[in-house]
N, CA, C and O atoms as a CHARMM CRD file, in Angstrom:
* protein
*
  356
    1    1 MET  N    -10.81600 -10.85400  -6.92900 PROA 1      0.00000
    2    1 MET  CA   -11.38700  -9.66400  -6.31900 PROA 1      0.00000
    3    1 MET  C    -12.20900  -8.90200  -7.33500 PROA 1      0.00000
    4    1 MET  O    -12.12800  -9.14500  -8.53900 PROA 1      0.00000
    5    2 SER  N    -12.97100  -8.01100  -6.84500 PROA 2      0.00000
    6    2 SER  CA   -13.86500  -7.25800  -7.71700 PROA 2      0.00000
    7    2 SER  C    -13.19400  -6.01200  -8.27700 PROA 2      0.00000
    8    2 SER  O    -12.20900  -5.51100  -7.73500 PROA 2      0.00000
    9    3 ARG  N    -13.74300  -5.54200  -9.34700 PROA 3      0.00000
   10    3 ARG  CA   -13.24100  -4.31300  -9.97700 PROA 3      0.00000
   11    3 ARG  C    -13.35300  -3.10500  -9.04900 PROA 3      0.00000
   12    3 ARG  O    -12.42400  -2.29900  -9.00300 PROA 3      0.00000
   13    4 PRO  N    -14.46600  -2.94300  -8.29700 PROA 4      0.00000
   14    4 PRO  CA   -14.52800  -1.78000  -7.38900 PROA 4      0.00000
   15    4 PRO  C    -13.41200  -1.77700  -6.34800 PROA 4      0.00000
   16    4 PRO  O    -12.89800  -0.71800  -5.98900 PROA 4      0.00000
   17    5 ALA  N    -13.03600  -2.96300  -5.86400 PROA 5      0.00000
   18    5 ALA  CA   -11.92600  -3.02800  -4.90100 PROA 5      0.00000
   19    5 ALA  C    -10.62700  -2.58800  -5.55700 PROA 5      0.00000
   20    5 ALA  O     -9.83500  -1.86100  -4.95700 PROA 5      0.00000
   21    6 LEU  N    -10.41200  -3.03000  -6.78800 PROA 6      0.00000
   22    6 LEU  CA    -9.20200  -2.63600  -7.51700 PROA 6      0.00000
   23    6 LEU  C     -9.15800  -1.12500  -7.70000 PROA 6      0.00000
   24    6 LEU  O     -8.14200  -0.49000  -7.41700 PROA 6      0.00000
   25    7 TRP  N    -10.25800  -0.55100  -8.17300 PROA 7      0.00000
   26    7 TRP  CA   -10.29700   0.90800  -8.38200 PROA 7      0.00000
   27    7 TRP  C    -10.20300   1.66800  -7.06100 PROA 7      0.00000
   28    7 TRP  O     -9.64400   2.76300  -7.01200 PROA 7      0.00000
   29    8 GLY  N    -10.74500   1.09300  -6.00100 PROA 8      0.00000
   30    8 GLY  CA   -10.63000   1.72100  -4.68000 PROA 8      0.00000
   31    8 GLY  C     -9.18600   1.80600  -4.21800 PROA 8      0.00000
   32    8 GLY  O     -8.75100   2.83900  -3.71100 PROA 8      0.00000
   33    9 TRP  N     -8.44100   0.71500  -4.39300 PROA 9      0.00000
   34    9 TRP  CA    -7.04200   0.71800  -3.99100 PROA 9      0.00000
   35    9 TRP  C     -6.19900   1.61800  -4.88200 PROA 9      0.00000
   36    9 TRP  O     -5.22700   2.21800  -4.42200 PROA 9      0.00000
   37   10 ILE  N     -6.56600   1.71200  -6.15000 PROA 10     0.00000
   38   10 ILE  CA    -5.87000   2.65900  -7.02900 PROA 10     0.00000
   39   10 ILE  C     -6.09800   4.08100  -6.53500 PROA 10     0.00000
   40   10 ILE  O     -5.16600   4.88500  -6.51000 PROA 10     0.00000
   41   11 ALA  N     -7.32600   4.39600  -6.14200 PROA 11     0.00000
   42   11 ALA  CA    -7.63400   5.73200  -5.61100 PROA 11     0.00000
   43   11 ALA  C     -6.87100   5.99700  -4.31200 PROA 11     0.00000
   44   11 ALA  O     -6.37000   7.10100  -4.10000 PROA 11     0.00000
   45   12 VAL  N     -6.78100   4.99400  -3.44900 PROA 12     0.00000
   46   12 VAL  CA    -6.03100   5.14200  -2.19100 PROA 12     0.00000
   47   12 VAL  C     -4.55700   5.41000  -2.49200 PROA 12     0.00000
   48   12 VAL  O     -3.94700   6.27600  -1.86500 PROA 12     0.00000
   49   13 ALA  N     -3.98200   4.67600  -3.44100 PROA 13     0.00000
   50   13 ALA  CA    -2.57400   4.87400  -3.79900 PROA 13     0.00000
   51   13 ALA  C     -2.33900   6.27900  -4.34700 PROA 13     0.00000
   52   13 ALA  O     -1.34900   6.92500  -4.00300 PROA 13     0.00000
   53   14 ILE  N     -3.23900   6.74900  -5.19300 PROA 14     0.00000
   54   14 ILE  CA    -3.10600   8.10300  -5.74300 PROA 14     0.00000
   55   14 ILE  C     -3.25200   9.14000  -4.63300 PROA 14     0.00000
   56   14 ILE  O     -2.50500  10.11600  -4.59000 PROA 14     0.00000
   57   15 GLY  N     -4.21300   8.92800  -3.73900 PROA 15     0.00000
   58   15 GLY  CA    -4.40400   9.85400  -2.62400 PROA 15     0.00000
   59   15 GLY  C     -3.19500   9.92500  -1.70700 PROA 15     0.00000
   60   15 GLY  O     -2.76600  11.01100  -1.31700 PROA 15     0.00000
   61   16 LEU  N     -2.64100   8.75700  -1.36100 PROA 16     0.00000
   62   16 LEU  CA    -1.44300   8.74900  -0.51300 PROA 16     0.00000
   63   16 LEU  C     -0.27000   9.42200  -1.21400 PROA 16     0.00000
   64   16 LEU  O      0.51100  10.13800  -0.58700 PROA 16     0.00000
   65   17 SER  N     -0.15200   9.18800  -2.50900 PROA 17     0.00000
   66   17 SER  CA     0.93100   9.82600  -3.26300 PROA 17     0.00000
   67   17 SER  C      0.76800  11.33800  -3.29400 PROA 17     0.00000
   68   17 SER  O      1.74900  12.07400  -3.18900 PROA 17     0.00000
   69   18 ALA  N     -0.46500  11.80100  -3.43600 PROA 18     0.00000
   70   18 ALA  CA    -0.71900  13.23800  -3.48000 PROA 18     0.00000
   71   18 ALA  C     -0.41300  13.90700  -2.14300 PROA 18     0.00000
   72   18 ALA  O     -0.04900  15.08200  -2.10600 PROA 18     0.00000
   73   19 LEU  N     -0.55700  13.16600  -1.04400 PROA 19     0.00000
   74   19 LEU  CA    -0.30300  13.72800   0.28600 PROA 19     0.00000
   75   19 LEU  C      1.14900  13.59900   0.72700 PROA 19     0.00000
   76   19 LEU  O      1.49600  14.00300   1.83700 PROA 19     0.00000
   77   20 THR  N      1.99600  13.04400  -0.12200 PROA 20     0.00000
   78   20 THR  CA     3.40000  12.84000   0.24200 PROA 20     0.00000
   79   20 THR  C      4.09900  14.15000   0.57400 PROA 20     0.00000
   80   20 THR  O      4.78300  14.25000   1.59200 PROA 20     0.00000
   81   21 ILE  N      3.93200  15.13800  -0.26600 PROA 21     0.00000
   82   21 ILE  CA     4.60100  16.42800  -0.06700 PROA 21     0.00000
   83   21 ILE  C      3.57100  17.45800   0.38400 PROA 21     0.00000
   84   21 ILE  O      2.61900  17.74000  -0.34400 PROA 21     0.00000
   85   22 PRO  N      3.75000  18.02400   1.57700 PROA 22     0.00000
   86   22 PRO  CA     2.77900  19.00700   2.07300 PROA 22     0.00000
   87   22 PRO  C      3.03700  20.40000   1.47700 PROA 22     0.00000
   88   22 PRO  O      3.60900  21.27000   2.13400 PROA 22     0.00000
   89   23 TRP  N      2.61300  20.59300   0.24700 PROA 23     0.00000
   90   23 TRP  CA     2.83900  21.86200  -0.44300 PROA 23     0.00000
   91   23 TRP  C      2.32300  23.04300   0.36900 PROA 23     0.00000
   92   23 TRP  O      2.93800  24.10900   0.38900 PROA 23     0.00000
   93   24 PHE  N      1.20400  22.85000   1.02900 PROA 24     0.00000
   94   24 PHE  CA     0.57400  23.93600   1.78900 PROA 24     0.00000
   95   24 PHE  C      1.36300  24.33000   3.03000 PROA 24     0.00000
   96   24 PHE  O      1.06100  25.35500   3.64200 PROA 24     0.00000
   97   25 LEU  N      2.36500  23.54600   3.42000 PROA 25     0.00000
   98   25 LEU  CA     3.19000  23.88800   4.58600 PROA 25     0.00000
   99   25 LEU  C      4.52200  24.51900   4.20300 PROA 25     0.00000
  100   25 LEU  O      5.31800  24.85600   5.08000 PROA 25     0.00000
  101   26 TRP  N      4.77700  24.68500   2.90900 PROA 26     0.00000
  102   26 TRP  CA     6.02800  25.30100   2.49300 PROA 26     0.00000
  103   26 TRP  C      6.06200  26.74800   2.98000 PROA 26     0.00000
  104   26 TRP  O      5.10300  27.50000   2.80300 PROA 26     0.00000
  105   27 GLY  N      7.15400  27.11300   3.57900 PROA 27     0.00000
  106   27 GLY  CA     7.31800  28.47500   4.06700 PROA 27     0.00000
  107   27 GLY  C      6.73300  28.68300   5.45000 PROA 27     0.00000
  108   27 GLY  O      6.86500  29.77100   6.01200 PROA 27     0.00000
  109   28 ASP  N      6.08800  27.66800   6.01700 PROA 28     0.00000
  110   28 ASP  CA     5.50100  27.77200   7.35600 PROA 28     0.00000
  111   28 ASP  C      6.57500  27.41200   8.38100 PROA 28     0.00000
  112   28 ASP  O      7.14200  26.32000   8.34100 PROA 28     0.00000
  113   29 ALA  N      6.84500  28.32900   9.28500 PROA 29     0.00000
  114   29 ALA  CA     7.90800  28.12900  10.27100 PROA 29     0.00000
  115   29 ALA  C      7.36900  27.65600  11.62000 PROA 29     0.00000
  116   29 ALA  O      8.07400  27.73200  12.62600 PROA 29     0.00000
  117   30 THR  N      6.15300  27.17800  11.65300 PROA 30     0.00000
  118   30 THR  CA     5.54500  26.73100  12.90500 PROA 30     0.00000
  119   30 THR  C      6.30300  25.53700  13.48900 PROA 30     0.00000
  120   30 THR  O      6.63200  24.58300  12.78500 PROA 30     0.00000
  121   31 LEU  N      6.56900  25.61800  14.79300 PROA 31     0.00000
  122   31 LEU  CA     7.22800  24.52400  15.50000 PROA 31     0.00000
  123   31 LEU  C      6.24500  23.87700  16.46400 PROA 31     0.00000
  124   31 LEU  O      5.47700  24.56600  17.13500 PROA 31     0.00000
  125   32 VAL  N      6.27300  22.57100  16.52800 PROA 32     0.00000
  126   32 VAL  CA     5.47400  21.81800  17.49100 PROA 32     0.00000
  127   32 VAL  C      6.44400  20.91000  18.23600 PROA 32     0.00000
  128   32 VAL  O      7.07900  20.04500  17.63300 PROA 32     0.00000
  129   33 ALA  N      6.55700  21.10500  19.54300 PROA 33     0.00000
  130   33 ALA  CA     7.50100  20.35500  20.37800 PROA 33     0.00000
  131   33 ALA  C      8.92700  20.50000  19.84900 PROA 33     0.00000
  132   33 ALA  O      9.72300  19.56500  19.94000 PROA 33     0.00000
  133   34 GLY  N      9.24800  21.66500  19.30200 PROA 34     0.00000
  134   34 GLY  CA    10.58900  21.94200  18.81400 PROA 34     0.00000
  135   34 GLY  C     10.90600  21.36500  17.44600 PROA 34     0.00000
  136   34 GLY  O     12.04500  21.44300  16.98600 PROA 34     0.00000
  137   35 VAL  N      9.90700  20.78700  16.79300 PROA 35     0.00000
  138   35 VAL  CA    10.10600  20.17800  15.48400 PROA 35     0.00000
  139   35 VAL  C      9.19400  20.89000  14.48800 PROA 35     0.00000
  140   35 VAL  O      8.03800  21.17000  14.80400 PROA 35     0.00000
  141   36 PRO  N      9.69700  21.18400  13.29200 PROA 36     0.00000
  142   36 PRO  CA     8.85500  21.86700  12.30200 PROA 36     0.00000
  143   36 PRO  C      7.57700  21.07100  11.98300 PROA 36     0.00000
  144   36 PRO  O      7.57700  19.84000  11.97000 PROA 36     0.00000
  145   37 LEU  N      6.50800  21.80200  11.73200 PROA 37     0.00000
  146   37 LEU  CA     5.22200  21.18000  11.45500 PROA 37     0.00000
  147   37 LEU  C      5.27600  20.26500  10.23800 PROA 37     0.00000
  148   37 LEU  O      4.63900  19.21200  10.21300 PROA 37     0.00000
  149   38 TRP  N      6.04600  20.67700   9.22500 PROA 38     0.00000
  150   38 TRP  CA     6.12800  19.83200   8.03000 PROA 38     0.00000
  151   38 TRP  C      6.74800  18.48600   8.33100 PROA 38     0.00000
  152   38 TRP  O      6.41900  17.50300   7.66700 PROA 38     0.00000
  153   39 LEU  N      7.64300  18.40700   9.31900 PROA 39     0.00000
  154   39 LEU  CA     8.23900  17.13200   9.69200 PROA 39     0.00000
  155   39 LEU  C      7.21800  16.24600  10.40300 PROA 39     0.00000
  156   39 LEU  O      7.19900  15.03200  10.20300 PROA 39     0.00000
  157   40 TRP  N      6.37100  16.85500  11.23300 PROA 40     0.00000
  158   40 TRP  CA     5.27900  16.10600  11.86100 PROA 40     0.00000
  159   40 TRP  C      4.33400  15.55600  10.79400 PROA 40     0.00000
  160   40 TRP  O      3.81500  14.44800  10.92600 PROA 40     0.00000
  161   41 TRP  N      4.11400  16.34600   9.72800 PROA 41     0.00000
  162   41 TRP  CA     3.28000  15.87300   8.62600 PROA 41     0.00000
  163   41 TRP  C      3.85400  14.56900   8.06100 PROA 41     0.00000
  164   41 TRP  O      3.11500  13.61200   7.82700 PROA 41     0.00000
  165   42 HSD  N      5.15900  14.53700   7.84600 PROA 42     0.00000
  166   42 HSD  CA     5.79000  13.34100   7.29300 PROA 42     0.00000
  167   42 HSD  C      5.70700  12.16100   8.24800 PROA 42     0.00000
  168   42 HSD  O      5.50300  11.02800   7.81100 PROA 42     0.00000
  169   43 VAL  N      5.86000  12.40300   9.53100 PROA 43     0.00000
  170   43 VAL  CA     5.73800  11.32900  10.51800 PROA 43     0.00000
  171   43 VAL  C      4.32100  10.74600  10.46100 PROA 43     0.00000
  172   43 VAL  O      4.14700   9.52800  10.43600 PROA 43     0.00000
  173   44 GLY  N      3.33100  11.60600  10.44000 PROA 44     0.00000
  174   44 GLY  CA     1.94900  11.14000  10.34700 PROA 44     0.00000
  175   44 GLY  C      1.66100  10.43300   9.03800 PROA 44     0.00000
  176   44 GLY  O      0.96600   9.41800   9.01800 PROA 44     0.00000
  177   45 TRP  N      2.19400  10.96400   7.94200 PROA 45     0.00000
  178   45 TRP  CA     1.98300  10.35000   6.63300 PROA 45     0.00000
  179   45 TRP  C      2.60200   8.96700   6.58100 PROA 45     0.00000
  180   45 TRP  O      2.00200   8.03300   6.04800 PROA 45     0.00000
  181   46 MET  N      3.81200   8.82800   7.13800 PROA 46     0.00000
  182   46 MET  CA     4.45400   7.51000   7.13200 PROA 46     0.00000
  183   46 MET  C      3.66500   6.50800   7.96500 PROA 46     0.00000
  184   46 MET  O      3.56700   5.33700   7.59700 PROA 46     0.00000
  185   47 GLY  N      3.10200   6.95900   9.08700 PROA 47     0.00000
  186   47 GLY  CA     2.25900   6.07800   9.89300 PROA 47     0.00000
  187   47 GLY  C      1.02100   5.65100   9.12500 PROA 47     0.00000
  188   47 GLY  O      0.66100   4.47400   9.13500 PROA 47     0.00000
  189   48 LEU  N      0.36400   6.59100   8.45900 PROA 48     0.00000
  190   48 LEU  CA    -0.82000   6.28100   7.66100 PROA 48     0.00000
  191   48 LEU  C     -0.46800   5.33900   6.51100 PROA 48     0.00000
  192   48 LEU  O     -1.18100   4.36500   6.27100 PROA 48     0.00000
  193   49 ALA  N      0.61400   5.61900   5.80600 PROA 49     0.00000
  194   49 ALA  CA     1.03200   4.77100   4.69800 PROA 49     0.00000
  195   49 ALA  C      1.35700   3.35700   5.18900 PROA 49     0.00000
  196   49 ALA  O      1.05800   2.38000   4.50100 PROA 49     0.00000
  197   50 SER  N      1.95700   3.24300   6.35900 PROA 50     0.00000
  198   50 SER  CA     2.26600   1.92800   6.92300 PROA 50     0.00000
  199   50 SER  C      0.99400   1.15100   7.23500 PROA 50     0.00000
  200   50 SER  O      0.90700  -0.04100   6.94000 PROA 50     0.00000
  201   51 LEU  N      0.01500   1.81200   7.82400 PROA 51     0.00000
  202   51 LEU  CA    -1.25700   1.14700   8.13100 PROA 51     0.00000
  203   51 LEU  C     -1.98500   0.71700   6.86000 PROA 51     0.00000
  204   51 LEU  O     -2.53500  -0.38300   6.79700 PROA 51     0.00000
  205   52 VAL  N     -1.98700   1.57700   5.85500 PROA 52     0.00000
  206   52 VAL  CA    -2.64500   1.24100   4.59100 PROA 52     0.00000
  207   52 VAL  C     -1.94600   0.05700   3.93600 PROA 52     0.00000
  208   52 VAL  O     -2.61000  -0.85100   3.43600 PROA 52     0.00000
  209   53 PHE  N     -0.62300   0.05300   3.93100 PROA 53     0.00000
  210   53 PHE  CA     0.10000  -1.06800   3.32700 PROA 53     0.00000
  211   53 PHE  C     -0.13800  -2.35100   4.10500 PROA 53     0.00000
  212   53 PHE  O     -0.28300  -3.41500   3.50100 PROA 53     0.00000
  213   54 TRP  N     -0.18300  -2.27700   5.43200 PROA 54     0.00000
  214   54 TRP  CA    -0.45500  -3.45300   6.25500 PROA 54     0.00000
  215   54 TRP  C     -1.82200  -4.02500   5.89900 PROA 54     0.00000
  216   54 TRP  O     -1.95900  -5.23400   5.71200 PROA 54     0.00000
  217   55 LEU  N     -2.83200  -3.16500   5.80300 PROA 55     0.00000
  218   55 LEU  CA    -4.17100  -3.61600   5.44100 PROA 55     0.00000
  219   55 LEU  C     -4.18000  -4.23800   4.05200 PROA 55     0.00000
  220   55 LEU  O     -4.76500  -5.30200   3.84700 PROA 55     0.00000
  221   56 PHE  N     -3.53900  -3.58300   3.10900 PROA 56     0.00000
  222   56 PHE  CA    -3.47400  -4.10600   1.74700 PROA 56     0.00000
  223   56 PHE  C     -2.78900  -5.47300   1.72200 PROA 56     0.00000
  224   56 PHE  O     -3.28000  -6.39700   1.07400 PROA 56     0.00000
  225   57 ALA  N     -1.66600  -5.60800   2.41700 PROA 57     0.00000
  226   57 ALA  CA    -0.91700  -6.86300   2.41600 PROA 57     0.00000
  227   57 ALA  C     -1.69200  -7.98700   3.09700 PROA 57     0.00000
  228   57 ALA  O     -1.60000  -9.14000   2.67500 PROA 57     0.00000
  229   58 ARG  N     -2.45200  -7.66900   4.14100 PROA 58     0.00000
  230   58 ARG  CA    -3.21200  -8.69700   4.86000 PROA 58     0.00000
  231   58 ARG  C     -4.45200  -9.14900   4.10400 PROA 58     0.00000
  232   58 ARG  O     -4.78000 -10.33500   4.12100 PROA 58     0.00000
  233   59 ARG  N     -5.14000  -8.24300   3.44800 PROA 59     0.00000
  234   59 ARG  CA    -6.45200  -8.56200   2.87300 PROA 59     0.00000
  235   59 ARG  C     -6.50300  -8.61800   1.35300 PROA 59     0.00000
  236   59 ARG  O     -7.28400  -9.39000   0.79600 PROA 59     0.00000
  237   60 PHE  N     -5.69600  -7.82600   0.67400 PROA 60     0.00000
  238   60 PHE  CA    -5.88700  -7.66000  -0.76000 PROA 60     0.00000
  239   60 PHE  C     -4.64000  -7.95000  -1.58900 PROA 60     0.00000
  240   60 PHE  O     -4.58600  -7.56000  -2.75600 PROA 60     0.00000
  241   61 TRP  N     -3.64100  -8.61900  -1.03000 PROA 61     0.00000
  242   61 TRP  CA    -2.42100  -8.89500  -1.76200 PROA 61     0.00000
  243   61 TRP  C     -2.75400  -9.73100  -2.99000 PROA 61     0.00000
  244   61 TRP  O     -3.44600 -10.74300  -2.87600 PROA 61     0.00000
  245   62 GLY  N     -2.28100  -9.33500  -4.13700 PROA 62     0.00000
  246   62 GLY  CA    -2.55700 -10.04300  -5.38100 PROA 62     0.00000
  247   62 GLY  C     -3.75700  -9.49300  -6.12100 PROA 62     0.00000
  248   62 GLY  O     -4.14600 -10.04000  -7.15300 PROA 62     0.00000
  249   63 LEU  N     -4.35200  -8.42500  -5.61800 PROA 63     0.00000
  250   63 LEU  CA    -5.51200  -7.81900  -6.26100 PROA 63     0.00000
  251   63 LEU  C     -5.13300  -7.34700  -7.65500 PROA 63     0.00000
  252   63 LEU  O     -4.14400  -6.63400  -7.82800 PROA 63     0.00000
  253   64 GLY  N     -5.91300  -7.74100  -8.63900 PROA 64     0.00000
  254   64 GLY  CA    -5.64500  -7.34600 -10.00900 PROA 64     0.00000
  255   64 GLY  C     -4.69200  -8.27200 -10.73600 PROA 64     0.00000
  256   64 GLY  O     -4.36800  -8.03900 -11.90100 PROA 64     0.00000
  257   65 ILE  N     -4.23400  -9.32800 -10.05800 PROA 65     0.00000
  258   65 ILE  CA    -3.31500 -10.28400 -10.67000 PROA 65     0.00000
  259   65 ILE  C     -4.11400 -11.55900 -10.96200 PROA 65     0.00000
  260   65 ILE  O     -4.14800 -12.47800 -10.14500 PROA 65     0.00000
  261   66 GLU  N     -4.73900 -11.60300 -12.10600 PROA 66     0.00000
  262   66 GLU  CA    -5.49600 -12.76300 -12.52100 PROA 66     0.00000
  263   66 GLU  C     -4.99800 -13.22300 -13.87700 PROA 66     0.00000
  264   66 GLU  O     -4.45300 -12.43800 -14.65300 PROA 66     0.00000
  265   67 SER  N     -5.18800 -14.49400 -14.15200 PROA 67     0.00000
  266   67 SER  CA    -4.82800 -15.04300 -15.46000 PROA 67     0.00000
  267   67 SER  C     -5.85300 -14.59600 -16.49000 PROA 67     0.00000
  268   67 SER  O     -6.90700 -14.06600 -16.13800 PROA 67     0.00000
  269   68 ALA  N     -5.54200 -14.80900 -17.75200 PROA 68     0.00000
  270   68 ALA  CA    -6.44600 -14.42800 -18.82800 PROA 68     0.00000
  271   68 ALA  C     -7.77300 -15.16800 -18.73500 PROA 68     0.00000
  272   68 ALA  O     -8.79800 -14.65000 -19.17800 PROA 68     0.00000
  273   69 ASP  N     -7.77000 -16.38000 -18.16300 PROA 69     0.00000
  274   69 ASP  CA    -9.01600 -17.13900 -18.04500 PROA 69     0.00000
  275   69 ASP  C     -9.82100 -16.75100 -16.81300 PROA 69     0.00000
  276   69 ASP  O    -10.87900 -17.32500 -16.55400 PROA 69     0.00000
  277   70 GLY  N     -9.32600 -15.77800 -16.05300 PROA 70     0.00000
  278   70 GLY  CA   -10.04700 -15.28300 -14.88800 PROA 70     0.00000
  279   70 GLY  C     -9.69500 -15.98100 -13.59400 PROA 70     0.00000
  280   70 GLY  O    -10.18900 -15.60000 -12.53300 PROA 70     0.00000
  281   71 SER  N     -8.84400 -17.00200 -13.66100 PROA 71     0.00000
  282   71 SER  CA    -8.45500 -17.68800 -12.43700 PROA 71     0.00000
  283   71 SER  C     -7.31200 -16.94600 -11.76800 PROA 71     0.00000
  284   71 SER  O     -6.54400 -16.23800 -12.41900 PROA 71     0.00000
  285   72 SER  N     -7.21600 -17.11700 -10.48800 PROA 72     0.00000
  286   72 SER  CA    -6.17700 -16.45000  -9.71700 PROA 72     0.00000
  287   72 SER  C     -4.87700 -17.22000  -9.80800 PROA 72     0.00000
  288   72 SER  O     -4.88700 -18.43800  -9.98400 PROA 72     0.00000
  289   73 ASP  N     -3.75900 -16.52500  -9.69000 PROA 73     0.00000
  290   73 ASP  CA    -2.44500 -17.17100  -9.66900 PROA 73     0.00000
  291   73 ASP  C     -2.00500 -17.45500  -8.23900 PROA 73     0.00000
  292   73 ASP  O     -0.81200 -17.44400  -7.93500 PROA 73     0.00000
  293   74 ASP  N     -2.97300 -17.70900  -7.36500 PROA 74     0.00000
  294   74 ASP  CA    -2.70500 -17.96200  -5.95800 PROA 74     0.00000
  295   74 ASP  C     -1.95600 -19.28300  -5.80900 PROA 74     0.00000
  296   74 ASP  O     -2.50500 -20.32900  -6.15700 PROA 74     0.00000
  297   75 PRO  N     -0.70500 -19.27400  -5.29700 PROA 75     0.00000
  298   75 PRO  CA     0.06800 -20.50600  -5.18500 PROA 75     0.00000
  299   75 PRO  C     -0.55000 -21.49800  -4.21200 PROA 75     0.00000
  300   75 PRO  O     -0.28200 -22.69400  -4.32600 PROA 75     0.00000
  301   76 SER  N     -1.36000 -21.05700  -3.26300 PROA 76     0.00000
  302   76 SER  CA    -1.96900 -21.98500  -2.31200 PROA 76     0.00000
  303   76 SER  C     -3.00900 -22.86800  -2.98600 PROA 76     0.00000
  304   76 SER  O     -3.34200 -23.93300  -2.46600 PROA 76     0.00000
  305   77 ARG  N     -3.53100 -22.43800  -4.14700 PROA 77     0.00000
  306   77 ARG  CA    -4.51000 -23.23200  -4.88400 PROA 77     0.00000
  307   77 ARG  C     -3.84000 -24.17500  -5.87400 PROA 77     0.00000
  308   77 ARG  O     -4.50100 -25.02300  -6.47300 PROA 77     0.00000
  309   78 SER  N     -2.55800 -24.03300  -6.04100 PROA 78     0.00000
  310   78 SER  CA    -1.80600 -24.83200  -6.99800 PROA 78     0.00000
  311   78 SER  C     -1.47400 -26.19300  -6.40000 PROA 78     0.00000
  312   78 SER  O     -1.33400 -26.32200  -5.18400 PROA 78     0.00000
  313   79 ALA  N     -1.34800 -27.20200  -7.24600 PROA 79     0.00000
  314   79 ALA  CA    -1.01300 -28.54400  -6.78200 PROA 79     0.00000
  315   79 ALA  C      0.45600 -28.63900  -6.40100 PROA 79     0.00000
  316   79 ALA  O      0.81700 -29.46400  -5.56200 PROA 79     0.00000
  317   80 SER  N      1.30200 -27.82500  -6.98900 PROA 80     0.00000
  318   80 SER  CA     2.72800 -27.89300  -6.67700 PROA 80     0.00000
  319   80 SER  C      3.01300 -27.16900  -5.37100 PROA 80     0.00000
  320   80 SER  O      2.25500 -26.29500  -4.95100 PROA 80     0.00000
  321   81 ARG  N      4.09200 -27.53700  -4.74800 PROA 81     0.00000
  322   81 ARG  CA     4.49600 -26.92500  -3.48600 PROA 81     0.00000
  323   81 ARG  C      5.89100 -26.34000  -3.63700 PROA 81     0.00000
  324   81 ARG  O      6.67600 -26.78500  -4.47400 PROA 81     0.00000
  325   82 VAL  N      6.18900 -25.34100  -2.82100 PROA 82     0.00000
  326   82 VAL  CA     7.51300 -24.73500  -2.80900 PROA 82     0.00000
  327   82 VAL  C      8.11500 -25.00200  -1.45400 PROA 82     0.00000
  328   82 VAL  O      7.51300 -24.66700  -0.43400 PROA 82     0.00000
  329   83 ASP  N      9.32300 -25.61600  -1.41700 PROA 83     0.00000
  330   83 ASP  CA     9.95600 -25.88700  -0.13800 PROA 83     0.00000
  331   83 ASP  C     10.68000 -24.66100   0.37700 PROA 83     0.00000
  332   83 ASP  O     10.69200 -23.62400  -0.28600 PROA 83     0.00000
  333   84 ALA  N     11.28000 -24.76300   1.54700 PROA 84     0.00000
  334   84 ALA  CA    11.91400 -23.60200   2.18600 PROA 84     0.00000
  335   84 ALA  C     13.04500 -23.01400   1.36600 PROA 84     0.00000
  336   84 ALA  O     13.35100 -21.83100   1.51200 PROA 84     0.00000
  337   85 GLY  N     13.67700 -23.80300   0.50800 PROA 85     0.00000
  338   85 GLY  CA    14.77900 -23.31800  -0.31700 PROA 85     0.00000
  339   85 GLY  C     14.31600 -22.65100  -1.60100 PROA 85     0.00000
  340   85 GLY  O     15.13600 -22.15800  -2.37500 PROA 85     0.00000
  341   86 GLY  N     13.01200 -22.63200  -1.83300 PROA 86     0.00000
  342   86 GLY  CA    12.50200 -21.99600  -3.02800 PROA 86     0.00000
  343   86 GLY  C     12.33000 -22.93800  -4.20000 PROA 86     0.00000
  344   86 GLY  O     11.93300 -22.51100  -5.28400 PROA 86     0.00000
  345   87 GLU  N     12.63000 -24.24500  -3.99600 PROA 87     0.00000
  346   87 GLU  CA    12.50900 -25.23900  -5.05300 PROA 87     0.00000
  347   87 GLU  C     11.05600 -25.65500  -5.19900 PROA 87     0.00000
  348   87 GLU  O     10.38400 -25.94700  -4.21000 PROA 87     0.00000
  349   88 ARG  N     10.57600 -25.68100  -6.43200 PROA 88     0.00000
  350   88 ARG  CA     9.19400 -26.10200  -6.69900 PROA 88     0.00000
  351   88 ARG  C      9.15900 -27.61000  -6.86000 PROA 88     0.00000
  352   88 ARG  O      9.96900 -28.17800  -7.59200 PROA 88     0.00000
  353   89 ARG  N      8.22300 -28.26300  -6.17900 PROA 89     0.00000
  354   89 ARG  CA     8.11200 -29.73000  -6.25600 PROA 89     0.00000
  355   89 ARG  C      6.91100 -30.11700  -7.04300 PROA 89     0.00000
  356   89 ARG  O      6.64600 -31.30600  -7.22000 PROA 89     0.00000
């Protein structure tokens, strides 16, 4: 993968981490459907984090994991196979 993709995902991870705690909602007693607004924030954040992780796992898993020679450590490109028990053949 490219360096911009790596830095992009690092920025996404930092952004998601920064949004984990809704500092701006501290002390706010607003209720929505009988549930505090800060709790709705967490529900939405968990949904967003789940979607981001799903996208990362589907498209970019292994990003930034390259050998010193620049080749990928992708097991599908390797000549050896791993059976269902985890044994390498």
